[in-house]
C-alpha positions in Angstrom: 0.0 0.0 0.0 1.2 3.5 -0.8 1.4 6.3 1.8 -1.2 8.3 -0.2 -3.7 5.5 0.2 -2.9 5.3 3.9 -3.5 9.0 4.4 -6.9 8.8 2.6 -7.9 5.9 4.9 -6.9 7.9 7.9 -8.9 10.9 6.7 -12.0 8.7 6.3 -11.3 7.1 9.7 -11.3 10.6 11.3 -14.7 11.3 9.9 -16.0 8.0 11.1 -14.5 8.6 14.5 -16.2 12.0 14.8 -19.5 10.6 13.7 -19.3 7.7 16.1 -18.3 9.8 19.0 -21.0 12.3 18.5 -23.7 9.7 17.9 -23.0 7.3 20.8 -21.7 9.4 23.6 -21.6 12.8 25.2 -18.7 11.8 27.5 -15.5 13.8 27.8 -13.7 10.5 27.8 -13.1 9.3 24.3 -12.0 5.8 25.4 -10.2 4.2 28.3 -8.0 1.1 28.0 -6.8 -1.1 30.8 -3.8 -3.4 30.4 -0.4 -4.3 31.9 -2.5 -6.0 34.6 -1.0 -8.0 37.5 -2.2 -9.0 41.0 -1.1 -5.7 42.4 -0.8 -3.2 39.4 -2.5 -2.0 36.4 -2.0 0.5 33.6 -4.7 2.7 32.1 -4.5 4.9 29.1 -7.3 7.2 28.0 -8.1 10.0 25.6 -9.9 12.7 27.5 -11.4 15.6 25.6 -11.0 18.1 28.3 -8.7 21.0 28.6 -8.1 20.6 32.4 -5.6 18.1 33.9 -7.1 14.8 34.8 -6.5 12.0 37.2 -7.9 8.6 38.2 -9.7 8.0 41.5 -10.5 4.5 42.6 -13.9 4.0 44.2 -13.8 4.3 48.1 -10.5 6.2 47.9 -9.8 9.9 48.3 -6.4 9.6 46.5 -6.2 11.0 43.0 -3.6 9.3 40.8 -2.1 11.7 38.3 -1.0 10.7 34.8 2.6 9.6 34.2 2.3 11.0 30.7 0.1 13.5 28.9 0.3 14.2 25.2 -1.9 15.9 22.6 -4.3 13.5 20.7 -7.2 14.1 18.4 -8.2 17.4 19.9 -8.0 16.0 23.4 -5.3 14.6 25.6 -3.7 11.2 25.8 -3.2 10.3 29.5 -1.3 7.3 30.9 -1.8 6.2 34.5 0.2 3.6 36.5 -1.8 2.1 39.4 0.0 0.2 42.2 -0.6 -1.2 45.6 -3.7 -3.1 44.5 -5.1 -6.3 46.0 -5.1 -9.6 44.1 -8.2 -10.8 42.4 -10.2 -7.7 43.3 -12.6 -5.6 41.2 -11.8 -1.9 41.2 -14.2 0.7 40.0 -12.7 4.0 39.0 -13.5 7.5 37.5 -11.5 10.2 35.9 -11.5 13.4 37.8 -10.6 17.0 37.0 -8.0 19.0 38.9 -10.6 20.3 41.3 -11.8 16.7 42.1 -15.0 16.8 40.1 -15.9 13.9 37.9 -14.9 14.2 34.2 -17.9 12.0 33.3 -20.4 9.6 34.9 -19.5 6.4 32.9 -18.9 3.3 35.1 -15.5 1.7 34.5 -13.8 -1.1 36.3 -11.1 -3.8 36.1 -10.3 -6.9 38.1 -6.7 -7.6 39.2 -5.2 -11.0 38.5 -5.0 -13.8 41.1 -1.7 -14.1 43.0 1.0 -15.6 40.8 2.0 -19.2 41.6 -1.3 -20.1 43.2 -4.0 -22.2 41.5 -6.5 -20.1 39.7 -9.3 -20.8 37.2 -10.1 -18.2 34.6 -11.4 -17.6 31.1 -10.1 -15.3 28.4 -10.7 -14.4 24.8 -8.1 -14.5 22.1 -8.1 -13.2 18.5 -6.4 -11.1 15.9 -6.9 -9.2 12.6 -9.4 -6.4 12.8 -9.6 -4.7 9.5 -13.2 -3.7 10.1 -14.1 -1.5 13.0 -16.8 -2.1 15.7 -16.7 -5.9 15.4 -19.4 -7.9 17.2 -16.6 -10.1 18.4 -15.9 -7.5 21.2 -19.5 -7.8 22.3 -19.3 -11.6 22.2 -16.1 -11.6 24.4 -18.0 -9.5 26.9 -21.0 -11.8 26.7 -18.6 -14.8 27.4 -17.4 -13.1 30.6 -13.8 -13.2 29.4 -11.4 -12.2 32.2 -9.3 -10.4 29.6 -9.0 -10.1 25.8 -5.6 -11.3 24.3 -5.1 -9.5 21.0 -2.5 -11.3 18.9 -1.9 -8.7 16.3 -3.2 -6.5 13.5 -5.2 -4.2 15.8 -5.8 -2.1 12.7 -4.9 -2.1 9.0 -3.7 1.4 8.3 -0.3 0.1 7.0 1.5 3.3 8.1 4.7 4.0 6.3 5.2 7.6 7.5 7.4 8.2 10.6 4.9 10.4 12.5 3.5 9.3 15.9 0.3 11.4 15.4 -0.7 9.2 12.4 -0.4 6.1 14.6 -2.4 7.8 17.3 -5.1 8.5 14.8 -5.2 4.9 13.7 -5.6 3.5 17.2 -8.0 6.2 18.2 -10.3 5.3 15.3 -10.6 1.7 16.5 -10.7 2.4 20.2 -13.5 4.8 19.7 -15.8 2.2 18.0 -18.7 1.5 20.4 -18.3 -2.3 20.9 -14.6 -2.2 21.7 -15.1 0.9 23.8 -17.8 -0.9 25.8 -15.6 -4.0 26.2 -12.7 -1.9 27.5 -14.9 -0.3 30.2 -14.8 -3.6 32.2 -12.3 -5.9 30.4 -8.5 -5.5 30.1 -7.0 -5.9 26.6 -3.5 -7.3 26.4 -1.9 -6.8 23.0 1.1 -7.6 20.8 1.3 -6.2 17.3 1.9 -7.7 13.8 2.7 -6.1 10.5 -0.4 -4.0 9.5 -0.4 -2.2 12.9 3.4 -2.0 13.3 4.0 -0.5 9.8 3.4 -1.4 6.2 2.2 -4.9 5.0 4.9 -7.6 5.8 6.8 -5.0 7.8 10.1 -5.7 9.6 13.0 -3.9 11.2 13.4 -1.8 8.0 10.0 -0.3 8.3 10.2 3.5 7.6 7.8 4.2 10.4 9.4 2.0 13.0 10.5 4.8 15.4 7.1 6.4 15.5 5.4 3.0 15.9 7.6 2.0 18.8 7.0 5.4 20.5 3.3 5.1 20.1 3.2 1.6 21.5 5.1 2.7 24.6 2.9 5.7 25.2 -0.6 4.7 24.1 -0.7 1.0 24.8 -1.1 -0.1 28.5 1.6 -2.7 28.3 3.8 -4.8 30.8 7.4 -3.8 31.4 9.4 -4.3 28.2 12.3 -6.4 29.3 14.1 -7.8 26.3 16.2 -4.7 25.8 16.3 -1.1 26.9 15.8 2.2 25.0 13.1 3.8 22.9 13.9 1.7 19.8 14.0 -1.6 21.6 11.4 -4.3 20.9 8.1 -4.6 22.9 8.6 -8.2 24.2 6.9 -8.7 27.5 5.5 -11.4 29.9 3.0 -11.9 32.7 1.5 -14.5 34.9 -2.0 -15.4 35.8 -2.1 -18.0 38.7 0.2 -20.8 37.5 0.1 -19.9 33.8 2.9 -17.9 32.2 2.3 -15.8 29.1 5.2 -14.7 26.9 4.5 -12.1 24.1 7.2 -11.9 21.5 7.6 -8.9 19.2 8.1 -10.5 15.8 8.2 -7.3 13.7 10.3 -4.5 15.0 13.6 -6.5 15.0 12.8 -9.1 12.3 15.6 -9.6 9.8 14.4 -11.0 6.5 17.9 -11.2 5.0 19.3 -13.3 7.8 15.9 -15.2 8.1 15.7 -14.4 11.8 12.3 -13.6 13.3 13.8 -12.1 16.4 17.2 -10.4 17.2 19.8 -12.3 19.2 18.9 -10.3 22.3 15.2 -11.1 21.9 15.9 -14.8 21.3 18.0 -15.0 24.4 15.4 -13.2 26.5 12.7 -15.6 25.2 14.7 -18.6 26.1 15.5 -17.2 29.5 11.8 -16.6 30.1 11.0 -20.2 29.2 13.6 -21.5 31.6 12.5 -19.2 34.4 8.9 -20.3 34.0 10.0 -23.9 34.1 12.1 -23.4 37.1 9.3 -21.5 38.9 7.1 -24.6 38.5 4.6 -23.1 35.9 2.8 -26.2 34.4 1.7 -24.2 31.4 3.4 -21.5 29.2 1.4 -19.7 26.5 3.7 -18.3 23.9 2.0 -15.5 21.9 3.4 -15.4 18.3 1.7 -13.0 16.0 2.3 -15.2 12.9 1.4 -18.9 12.3 3.8 -21.5 13.5 2.6 -24.5 11.4 3.4 -25.4 7.8 6.2 -26.8 5.6 9.1 -24.5 4.9 8.7 -22.1 2.0 9.2 -18.4 1.3 6.5 -16.8 3.5 6.0 -14.0 6.0 5.3 -16.4 8.8 7.4 -19.1 10.6 7.4 -21.2 7.4 9.7 -18.6 5.9 12.0 -18.7 8.9 12.1 -22.5 9.3 15.7 -22.7 10.6 14.9 -20.3 13.4 11.8 -22.2 14.1 13.7 -25.5 14.4 16.2 -23.9 16.8 13.4 -22.9 19.1 11.8 -26.3 18.9 15.1 -27.9 19.6 15.5 -25.7 22.7 12.0 -26.6 23.9 12.9 -30.3 23.6 16.3 -30.0 25.2 14.9 -28.0 28.1 12.3 -30.5 29.1 9.5 -28.1 28.1 7.7 -30.5 25.7 4.0 -30.5 26.5 4.3 -27.3 28.7 4.5 -24.8 25.9 1.4 -24.0 23.8 1.2 -21.3 21.1 -1.5 -18.7 20.6 -1.0 -17.0 17.2 -2.4 -14.4 14.9 -2.0 -13.1 11.3 -4.0 -15.8 9.5 -7.7 -14.9 9.0 -9.0 -18.2 10.3 -9.6 -20.2 13.4 -7.7 -23.5 13.6 -6.3 -25.9 16.3 -3.5 -28.4 16.1 -2.8 -30.8 19.0 0.9 -31.1 18.2 0.4 -33.7 15.4 1.5 -31.2 12.7 3.5 -28.8 14.8 6.6 -30.6 15.8 9.6 -29.0 14.2 12.4 -30.2 16.4 15.3 -32.0 14.8 14.3 -35.7 14.7 11.0 -34.7 16.4 10.2 -34.7 20.1 8.7 -31.3 20.6 5.1 -31.2 19.5 3.5 -27.9 20.4 -0.2 -27.3 20.7 -1.4 -24.4 18.5 -4.5 -22.2 18.6 -4.9 -19.9 15.7 -7.9 -17.6 16.5 -9.5 -15.0 14.3 -10.2 -13.0 12.4 -12.0 -10.3 14.5 -13.2 -8.6 11.3 -11.6 -9.6 8.0 -12.1 -11.8 5.0 -11.0 -15.4 5.4 -7.7 -17.0 4.5 -5.9 -20.2 5.3 -2.2 -20.3 6.3 0.1 -23.1 7.5 -1.5 -26.4 8.3 -2.7 -29.0 8.2 -4.4 -28.7 11.6 -5.4 -31.8 13.5 -8.7 -30.3 14.7 -9.5 -28.4 11.5 -9.8 -24.8 10.3 -12.6 -22.4 9.6 -11.8 -19.6 7.1 -14.2 -19.4 4.2 -16.0 -16.0 3.8 -18.5 -14.8 1.3 -17.2 -12.2 -1.3 -17.2 -8.8 0.2 -18.0 -10.1 3.7 -15.9 -10.2 6.9 -15.6 -13.1 9.2 -16.1 -12.4 12.9 -14.4 -15.2 14.8 -12.4 -15.5 18.0 -11.2 -18.1 20.5 -12.2 -18.9 24.1 -9.6 -20.3 26.5 -10.8 -21.9 29.7 -8.3 -22.7 32.5 -9.4 -24.9 35.4 -6.7 -25.4 38.0 -7.4 -27.7 40.9 -3.9 -27.3 42.3 -2.7 -30.6 40.9 -3.6 -30.4 37.2 -4.4 -27.6 34.9 -7.3 -28.5 32.6 -7.4 -26.4 29.4 -10.2 -26.1 26.8 -9.7 -24.2 23.6 -12.8 -23.5 21.4 -13.2 -21.5 18.3 -16.2 -19.3 18.4 -18.5 -17.5 15.9 -18.8 -13.9 17.0 -21.1 -12.4 14.4 -24.1 -12.6 16.7 -22.4 -10.7 19.5 -22.9 -13.7 21.8 -20.2 -16.2 20.9 -22.0 -19.3 22.1 -21.6 -21.2 18.8 -18.5 -23.4 18.5 -17.1 -23.2 15.0 -17.2 -26.3 12.7 -14.2 -27.2 10.6 -14.1 -26.7 6.9 -10.7 -28.2 6.2 -8.3 -30.8 7.6 -10.8 -32.4 10.0 -14.5 -32.7 10.7 -16.4 -31.5 13.7 -16.0 -28.7 16.2 -12.8 -26.7 16.4 -12.2 -27.5 20.0 -9.5 -29.2 22.1 -9.2 -30.3 25.7 -5.8 -31.1 27.3 -4.1 -31.1 30.7 -0.9 -29.7 32.1 0.2 -31.8 35.1 
């Protein structure tokens, strides 16, 4: 896509945002996004259309938390708040307040902190990627399914920005965050997010993206993320990790440092950080590790933008999983492909000589035309869409931990009805529902 086309899209998005905001709300808060959640902390970012300084006040508290960052955004202000000293597994209601302590608006907002790490905890979350269309009913379905959080595995938008200006990225994110269904979901549900190509930069973007610096800055400021620990500095990747109960989540940035010439999906520092995270989770006794990779893992090697095109690097990681005694403990949640598919490890063992089958859940698209990538998948794939129509699909992950065994259920869901009760049926590779149950002892 050319930069000219991108700017036209952004201009149209601005109009749609204005119409949406005027028609569905009179609030001074354009949107509020909770993420970076732990048992004791949370991060909230918000666009507040008010000229006065703002803060957050937790219900039943007289303390006002001032923003750690304030920046211009879409005629209002982007605020970033860091909340600490919270209690595990507790619902917190909050409001934005002006400098004089008066409420900025009356909208109810809340979040629930995570259970204490290392202790058995049962929970449900939604997972999906690829939102070309705005205001997807998938967000309403995730709320209806009472998801503890929404794990977004890439392509938050499709603006394909090639111009190195942070304000263009802010416009793109603001457009989607202002859509009513996502806005409503974020009022009560944290969204944890790692990017892919269309939201990092141009299509198939990598470390050579002309907009990389602005994209990295925008992520650090606008997205409520976890500490970025792979490397330091404003141009470092946005790798991060968190824990819910006894489950560890590792989110790898597979775009900002990707080297297509060397066929490396991550830099050496990223790769070392990722391996260290795997070992630390193993040594901490985590029975289950979810690795979030924004591109498909499965498929025979060939020249592609996903792991198939970086097959040697993929084999190195699979060999490490095998050698480190992590087989069966690592499962992949991935994005990029406009489909929902599950593999139980039958077709996703890429270790030298075998021995490292990895379960894979490919969930999506949130709002996009269908496509099939990688495969085959042991439990099938759903990807066919009518011409000119978007699919609205997502995944539900149920974790039940009795202290001895973690029972996991993956199910692909149809989200077009805004409810998400229907389990998707496979169209390729297998017959029946796209669903998998397994345990992590």
